[in-house]
C-alpha positions in Angstrom: -0.1 0.1 0.0 2.8 2.5 0.7 4.3 2.0 -3.0 1.0 2.5 -4.4 0.8 6.1 -2.6 4.3 6.9 -3.2 3.4 6.1 -6.8 0.7 8.4 -6.8 2.6 11.1 -5.3 5.5 10.7 -8.0 2.5 10.5 -11.0 1.2 13.7 -9.6 4.5 15.7 -9.6 5.4 14.1 -13.2 2.1 15.8 -14.1 2.4 19.0 -12.6 6.0 19.3 -14.1 4.9 17.9 -17.5 1.9 20.8 -17.5 4.3 23.5 -16.7 7.3 22.6 -19.2 4.3 22.5 -21.7 3.1 25.6 -20.7 6.6 27.1 -20.9 7.2 25.1 -24.2 4.4 27.1 -25.8 5.1 30.5 -24.2 8.6 30.3 -25.6 7.8 28.6 -28.9 10.3 25.7 -28.1 8.8 22.4 -29.4 11.7 20.3 -27.5 10.3 21.8 -23.8 6.7 21.2 -25.1 7.4 17.6 -26.0 9.7 16.9 -22.6 6.3 18.0 -20.8 4.7 15.6 -23.0 6.8 12.8 -22.0 6.4 13.4 -18.2 2.8 13.2 -18.7 3.1 9.8 -20.3 5.4 8.7 -17.6 3.0 9.9 -15.0 0.6 7.3 -16.3 3.4 4.6 -16.9 4.5 4.9 -13.3 0.8 3.6 -12.0 1.2 0.2 -14.1 4.1 -2.0 -13.1 3.1 -4.0 -16.7 2.7 -0.6 -18.6 6.0 0.6 -17.1 7.7 -2.8 -18.1 6.3 -2.9 -21.6 7.7 1.0 -21.9 11.0 0.3 -20.9 11.2 -2.9 -23.4 9.9 -0.4 -26.0 12.6 2.0 -25.1 15.4 -0.5 -25.2 14.4 -1.7 -28.4 14.7 1.9 -29.9 17.5 2.7 -28.5 19.0 -0.5 -29.9 17.8 0.1 -33.4 19.2 3.5 -33.0 22.7 1.8 -32.1 22.6 -0.4 -35.0 21.4 2.4 -37.6 24.5 4.4 -36.3 26.9 1.6 -36.9 25.7 1.1 -40.6 29.0 1.4 -42.7 31.2 0.1 -39.9 32.7 -2.9 -41.2 34.9 -4.5 -38.5 34.7 -4.9 -34.8 36.9 -2.5 -33.7 35.0 0.5 -35.2 32.1 -0.7 -33.8 33.7 -0.7 -30.3 35.0 3.3 -31.0 31.5 3.9 -32.1 29.8 2.5 -29.0 32.5 4.2 -27.0 32.0 7.5 -28.6 27.9 7.1 -28.0 28.7 6.5 -24.0 27.3 2.8 -24.6 30.4 1.1 -23.2 33.4 2.7 -21.4 37.0 2.9 -22.8 39.0 0.2 -21.2 41.7 1.5 -19.1 45.3 0.7 -19.7 46.6 -1.9 -17.2 48.8 -0.5 -14.2 52.4 -1.5 -14.6 53.4 -3.7 -11.5 56.2 -2.2 -9.2 59.3 -3.9 -9.1 59.5 -5.7 -6.2 
């Protein structure tokens, strides 16, 4: 029951922030701010249902994977793909191993 109350509280806050961003975006004629508000309103509904949130997260993962694959078209080797993934922040650049001190 406590989780449900918390979800309703978070949902309400997302809705309020979303409405404020939509208003701000419309006044400043900034489409990105308006759309950010719309996204928060969608999240305000999704957070109330574990199943809906799960499906949305799966959809988001698929969308991200597609964007990654689309951005890698033209890469013909594994090293190029690895470098692209590092540039996109998907994976971290490997650290060089530390040299051991002579004993």
